[in-house]
C-alpha positions in Angstrom: 73.3 143.0 159.6 75.2 139.8 159.1 78.2 140.1 156.7 78.0 137.5 153.9 80.1 136.6 150.9 79.7 135.2 147.5 81.2 131.8 146.8 82.1 130.2 143.4 81.7 126.7 142.2 83.0 125.4 138.9 81.0 122.4 137.6 83.1 119.3 137.2 81.8 118.4 133.7 81.1 120.5 130.6 77.5 121.5 130.3 75.4 120.5 127.3 72.5 122.9 126.9 69.1 122.1 125.5 70.1 123.9 122.3 72.8 121.3 121.7 75.6 123.8 122.4 78.3 122.9 125.0 79.9 125.1 127.5 83.3 123.6 128.4 83.5 125.4 131.7 80.6 126.8 133.9 81.1 128.6 137.1 78.2 129.5 139.3 78.2 132.3 142.0 76.2 131.4 145.1 75.6 132.4 148.7 74.9 130.0 151.5 73.2 131.0 154.8 72.8 128.8 158.0 74.0 125.3 158.6 70.8 123.3 159.0 70.6 119.7 157.9 67.7 120.5 155.5 68.3 122.7 152.5 66.1 125.4 150.8 67.0 126.5 147.3 65.9 130.0 146.4 65.6 131.0 142.8 66.1 134.8 142.3 63.9 136.9 140.1 64.7 138.5 136.7 67.4 141.0 137.7 68.3 139.6 141.1 71.5 137.9 142.2 72.9 135.2 144.4 73.0 137.7 147.3 69.7 137.1 149.0 70.5 138.0 152.6 72.9 139.8 154.8 75.5 142.4 153.6 78.0 141.5 150.9 80.3 144.4 150.4 81.8 143.3 147.0 81.9 140.5 144.5 85.2 140.2 142.7 85.6 140.1 138.9 82.3 141.6 137.8 81.9 143.5 134.6 79.2 145.6 136.2 79.1 147.7 139.4 78.2 146.1 142.7 76.3 149.2 143.8 74.9 150.0 147.2 71.6 148.6 145.9 73.3 145.2 145.5 75.0 145.1 148.9 72.0 144.3 151.0 70.4 141.0 150.3 67.3 141.3 148.1 65.4 138.9 150.4 67.0 139.9 153.7 63.6 140.3 155.4 62.8 136.6 154.7 66.1 134.9 155.5 67.8 134.7 158.9 67.4 133.4 162.4 63.7 133.1 163.3 62.5 134.5 159.9 60.4 132.7 157.3 63.4 130.9 156.0 64.9 130.2 159.4 68.7 129.8 159.2 68.7 128.3 162.7 67.0 125.3 161.2 67.7 125.4 157.4 70.6 125.9 155.1 69.5 128.4 152.5 71.2 128.6 149.1 70.7 131.1 146.3 72.6 130.9 143.0 73.2 133.5 140.3 71.7 132.2 137.0 73.8 130.6 134.3 73.9 133.6 131.9 74.0 136.1 134.8 76.3 139.0 135.3 77.0 138.7 139.1 79.7 136.0 139.0 78.1 133.1 137.1 79.2 132.2 133.6 77.4 134.5 131.2 77.8 136.8 128.2 80.0 139.2 130.1 82.3 136.5 131.4 85.7 135.7 129.8 85.5 132.9 127.3 88.4 130.5 128.4 89.0 129.6 124.7 89.7 133.2 123.6 90.3 135.3 126.7 87.7 137.7 125.5 84.2 138.3 126.8 81.6 135.9 125.3 79.3 138.7 124.1 77.3 137.5 121.1 78.9 134.1 121.1 77.3 133.1 124.4 74.9 130.3 123.5 71.1 130.3 123.9 70.0 128.9 127.3 66.6 127.9 128.7 65.1 128.1 132.1 65.6 124.4 132.3 69.3 124.8 131.6 69.5 127.2 134.5 67.7 124.8 136.9 69.8 121.9 135.7 73.1 123.6 136.4 72.0 124.6 139.9 70.8 121.0 140.7 74.1 119.7 139.3 76.0 122.1 141.6 74.0 121.0 144.6 74.9 117.4 143.9 78.5 118.3 143.6 78.6 120.0 147.0 76.9 117.1 148.6 73.2 118.0 148.6 71.0 115.4 146.9 67.6 116.5 148.2 66.1 119.8 149.1 63.4 120.5 151.7 62.0 123.2 149.5 62.4 125.2 146.3 60.9 128.7 146.1 61.1 131.8 144.1 59.0 134.8 142.9 58.2 135.8 139.3 60.7 134.1 136.9 62.2 132.5 140.0 58.8 130.9 140.6 58.9 129.4 137.1 62.2 127.8 137.9 60.7 126.4 141.1 58.0 124.7 138.9 60.7 123.3 136.6 62.8 122.0 139.6 59.7 120.3 141.1 58.6 118.6 137.9 62.0 117.7 136.5 63.4 116.5 139.8 60.4 115.3 141.7 62.5 112.8 143.8 64.8 115.6 144.9 62.2 118.2 146.0 59.8 117.9 148.9 58.1 121.3 149.0 57.5 124.0 146.4 56.6 127.7 146.9 55.9 129.7 143.7 55.2 133.3 144.5 53.5 135.5 141.8 54.3 133.0 139.1 52.5 130.6 136.8 52.8 127.6 134.5 53.6 129.4 131.3 54.0 132.8 129.6 51.0 135.0 129.0 50.3 137.0 125.8 50.9 140.3 127.8 54.2 139.0 129.1 55.3 138.1 125.5 54.5 141.7 124.4 56.2 143.4 127.3 59.3 141.1 127.0 59.5 141.7 123.2 59.4 145.5 123.7 62.3 145.3 126.2 64.4 143.0 124.0 63.8 145.3 121.0 64.8 148.3 123.0 68.2 146.8 123.8 68.9 145.4 120.3 67.9 148.6 118.6 70.4 150.7 120.5 73.3 151.4 118.1 75.8 150.8 120.9 74.6 147.2 121.3 76.5 146.1 118.2 75.0 142.7 118.1 76.1 142.0 121.7 79.8 142.8 121.2 80.0 146.1 122.9 82.4 145.4 125.8 85.4 147.3 124.2 83.3 150.5 123.7 80.2 152.3 124.7 77.6 150.2 126.5 73.9 150.2 125.2 72.8 152.2 128.2 69.9 153.9 126.5 68.5 150.6 125.2 68.9 148.9 128.6 67.5 151.9 130.4 64.4 151.9 128.2 64.0 148.2 128.7 64.0 148.7 132.4 61.4 151.4 132.2 59.1 149.2 130.2 59.4 146.4 132.7 59.4 148.5 135.8 55.8 149.6 135.4 54.7 146.0 135.5 56.7 145.2 138.6 55.8 148.2 140.7 52.2 149.4 141.2 51.2 152.8 139.8 50.3 153.9 143.3 53.8 153.1 144.6 55.4 154.8 141.6 53.3 158.0 142.3 54.4 157.8 146.0 58.0 157.5 145.1 58.0 160.2 142.5 56.4 162.8 144.7 56.8 166.2 143.1 60.5 166.0 142.3 61.9 166.6 138.8 65.6 166.2 138.1 66.4 169.3 136.1 68.7 169.1 133.0 67.7 165.5 132.0 67.5 165.6 128.2 66.7 162.7 126.0 67.7 163.5 122.5 65.9 166.8 122.5 63.0 165.9 124.9 63.3 167.6 128.2 62.1 165.6 131.2 59.5 167.7 133.0 57.1 165.5 134.9 57.9 163.8 138.3 56.8 160.4 136.9 59.2 160.8 134.0 62.0 161.9 136.3 61.4 158.9 138.6 61.5 156.4 135.7 64.6 158.0 134.2 66.3 157.8 137.7 65.4 154.1 138.0 66.8 153.4 134.6 70.0 155.3 135.3 70.6 153.3 138.5 69.9 150.0 136.8 72.3 150.4 133.8 75.2 150.8 136.3 74.5 147.4 138.0 73.3 145.2 135.1 74.6 143.9 131.8 72.5 144.4 128.7 73.4 141.0 127.2 72.4 139.3 130.4 69.1 141.2 130.5 68.4 140.2 126.9 69.2 136.5 127.5 67.1 136.3 130.7 64.2 138.0 128.8 64.7 135.3 126.1 64.6 132.4 128.5 61.3 133.8 130.0 59.9 134.5 126.5 60.7 131.0 125.2 59.6 129.1 128.4 57.5 126.1 127.6 57.1 123.6 130.5 56.0 120.6 128.5 58.6 121.1 125.8 61.6 121.9 128.1 60.9 119.2 130.7 59.7 116.7 128.2 56.2 115.6 128.9 52.6 117.0 128.8 51.9 119.4 131.7 49.3 117.0 133.3 51.9 114.2 133.4 54.6 116.5 134.8 52.3 117.6 137.6 51.3 114.1 138.4 55.0 113.4 139.2 54.6 115.9 142.1 52.1 113.9 144.0 54.7 113.2 146.7 55.3 117.0 147.2 53.4 119.8 148.9 52.9 123.2 147.3 52.2 126.6 148.7 51.1 129.1 146.0 51.0 132.9 146.6 48.9 135.4 144.6 49.4 139.2 144.9 46.0 140.8 144.2 47.5 144.0 142.7 49.9 142.1 140.4 49.8 143.1 136.8 52.9 141.1 135.7 51.6 137.6 136.7 47.9 138.2 137.1 46.0 136.2 139.8 44.4 134.2 137.1 47.8 132.5 136.5 48.0 131.2 140.1 44.3 130.1 139.9 45.1 128.1 136.8 48.2 126.6 138.5 46.2 125.6 141.6 43.4 124.0 139.5 45.9 122.0 137.4 47.7 120.8 140.6 44.4 119.7 142.2 43.4 117.8 139.0 46.8 116.1 139.2 46.2 115.0 142.8 49.0 117.3 144.3 48.6 118.7 147.8 48.5 122.4 147.1 47.4 125.4 149.2 46.7 128.8 147.6 46.7 132.1 149.4 46.1 135.7 148.2 48.2 138.5 149.6 46.4 141.8 149.7 48.9 144.6 148.9 49.0 147.9 147.0 52.6 147.3 146.0 52.0 145.2 142.9 54.3 142.4 141.7 57.2 143.6 143.9 55.3 142.9 147.1 57.1 139.6 147.4 60.4 141.5 147.6 59.5 144.2 150.1 56.7 143.0 152.4 57.9 139.9 154.2 55.4 140.3 157.0 52.6 139.4 154.5 54.1 136.0 153.8 56.3 134.9 156.7 53.7 133.2 158.9 52.3 131.0 156.1 55.8 130.2 154.8 57.1 129.4 158.3 54.2 127.0 159.0 54.5 125.4 155.6 58.2 124.8 155.9 58.0 123.4 159.4 
């Protein structure tokens, strides 16, 4: 496996957010693969990072652990020589979100004004703010146009924003298991996760860095979300018949393999992720409104994309972004006169298929990108 490293870029100007707040200094963590003339920008999903491919042993200065789960690129099966995102031909870039916890400026970063972690003082951001900062970074490192933007889940929403907000800078768009908006079920699931975090007494309004972390709240949030990302069949396979003895949750003794599996997943997650970051990214998903944040009716925004080509992927077992969402997207694009292809991936892995089954996507992606 190729050894890779995270780079850091500090934006040249202060960033004014859509809320009106200003961040005087923004640093973005990113990784870059290949050296092709054409660039592909990958947006990572909810709890991902800039480390999309290869092996990055460590990232300096993090407030969370860079565990062995983080060291191998989360899309390593897609990115590399001869793969769907062919690094012999393309330069592939992935950036940790503004508000993230893997090196980009976020709630767990040190506020240069105070020398303390931002915590509750970190301002509200939107998905559009996140896309804007990444496009600004690309301009500053000499990339004015990208061959493609792509991402799965929340990363797919960002791809839609990039395409509609910067139509003259984006040629191709690949949203995977995404949509044009936020569904009622997503609102409910997201609210449950945000409530779990904020209700943890250790959360302390977001200013917990000098004491106990809200691990129970963050772990519960992860369990709520996990069952929408991974199919029940996959969870049953992974759980097998194993129970971790001695796991006690305030008087309730874990006694079922599925309970034990979910607790184990939560315990791993709280080591590598920050509760404030999870809360903020949930909020940006929860508040996503394409028309409001990009500044025009959706039909007008999609008409801007007539010079682009789109490749939409549905996962038939997805219960996070149901197939109806991609059907709606394809219909709206067709009505706007945008060249868009739409394919359904048949998988029993659920929403996470786009992370773990590259062979189901690579031929279509390769053909589309070439």
